[in-house]
N, C-alpha and C positions, 0 to 999 in steps of 0.2 A: 628523152632522153635518145639522146645517139651514142654510140657504139666509140669503145676508141677509133676501133680501122675504122667506120663509118670519118669522123674528124680528121685522120690520113688521108684518106681518101678525098675527101674538100678537098684537103691544104693541097695534095698533089695536081687536083685539076688548076689550083689556084694560081700556083705556084707554075705550070707549064703552060699559061696563058699568060704568067707576065715576061715569059722564058722568051724574050727572042723583041719584046716591045720595048717598050720606050716608056722615057720621062718630064716633065714639065714644070717647070713656076712659072709664078705669075703674081701679079697684086692685088690682083678679087681677094676678098676677104668676109663677105655675107657667102650665104646661102647660096646654093648651088639648085639645078630645078635639076632633077634626078636625069633630067632625059636626055640636061644637055650631055655631049659631046667633044667639048672641050671645057679649057680653064676660062674662068669670065673673063677673066685681063690677062695673057698668055706676053712673055717676057724673052721666055726660053723652052725652044721645041725640040724634041729628038733627040735626050740626056737620055747616053747608054746607061742603063741598071745592071746593079749585079745584085741576085734573086739568089735564095737557098733558100732551104727546106728541113727540119729538122722534127717529127713526125707530122701535131700539127700545130704550128709556126710558122711560118713565111718570115722574112727577113728581105727589104730592097730596102739597097742604097745607091743614093744618086751621087753625083759630084758633077759641080760646075763649076768653072770659071771662072772670076772674080771680075774679071775685062768681059768678061759677058752681061754682068750684069751691073758695071760700073756707077756709083752714085742712087744706085735703085735699091729700094727696098720693097719683099717678098711676101705674100702674106697668105699665099696659095699654094701645094702641091698637086699634081696629078700624075697619076699612075693609067699607061694603056698597052692594052694586046700590041701584034704585030696589023695586025687589020686596018690603021689603028685605034681600034672603041676605049674611050673612058673605061676605068672600074673600076676608076677609084679618087676624091677626091678629099684633100683635107683644108680646111682652110682652118688661119691660127693669126695669133701675135705678130705684128710686122717685125723682119729680121733685114738690119738694117742700118743705114744707107750699106753696101758693100763696095772697098776698095778692087782695083786695076789686080794689084798682090793678095787676095785673098784668094780662099779657094773653100768655099760652101761646100761642107756632106752632109744631109741628109738621107738618113737610118726610117724605115719607120717598121715595123709589126706589127703583124694579123695574126690573131690564134684565133681559129676554128675548134668552138666554147659547146 
């Protein structure tokens, strides 16, 4: 068991690593080798992120203009620190196709337990 203080400490370290980093979306949808440092099939990289922390919970928001994804579907999102090393990759069922006039917002919540 870890204490609440340790949960907050770990979450703060993650928050610090993600702040100033970036996000990316792509078309890959299968599992990734944990040593990979990029998305499987990146479409848009260098997305700005909004990162916030409440206790042991980190919330990240990415916003992607539809014009960057016109006619495409996405199946993966990645979070990167400022180096940029990929810290997290999430694959999911396809979203899209996205039209030029749409704005795609992706919310990721991470909780240290």
